[in-house]
C-alpha positions, 0 to 999 in steps of 0.5 A: 274895857266897858263900853260907856253906852250899855244900850246895844240898841245905840251901837250898830254893828257887831258887839265886839270885833272878836266875837265869831260865829264858832265862839257863839256856837261853843257858848251855846252848846256848852251852856245847854249841855249845862242847862240840861243837867241843871236841877232848876232849869233841866226839868223846864228845858227837857220837858220843852225841847224835843230836838235838842240839835234843832234847838241849839242851832236855832239859839246859835243863830238867835245869838249870832243875830244878836251879837254879830247882826247876822240876821240868821234868826227870824223867829219870835223867841218870847212866844215859846217861853210864854207857855213855860212854867218859869218863874224868877228863880229860872231867869236868875239861874239861866243868867247865872248859868249863862254868865259862868259859861261865857266867862270861862269861854270869853274875855271879861269884855266880851262876856260883858257884851253877852251879859248886857244883852242877856239881862235885857232879854231875861227882863223883857221875857220876865215882864212879858210873862208877868203881864200875861199872868196879870202881875205887875213886875219891874225889871230886875236884871238889866243895869 
């Protein structure tokens, strides 16, 4: 069932009552295992990430904070991405692979909740990178 309000900022509390931290950890680990081998994402991730265990733990905390409001992540996720050579194709591939992975692990309802947030994150990052490069961009992913 799709929520009538797709703005997660106006809906406090966990994104969905059936999401658990172990589920999030499985999503993140599965996604990054695939992303590391991906023809588009792999070269960027493999050059940028030096300690995969640490990175996966950090991203798991990030998604736990986003989806369950645990507050475990306190970093600034945009900053490291500003230095990466990423373009629109990278965001598109990240979202496609992330959605594919979420769909395999979760129900359609839970996948929807992840993807609302993933699309907003992709748009925010892409707009910030464009701004840093002096480019005018529009959001492409959030619906």
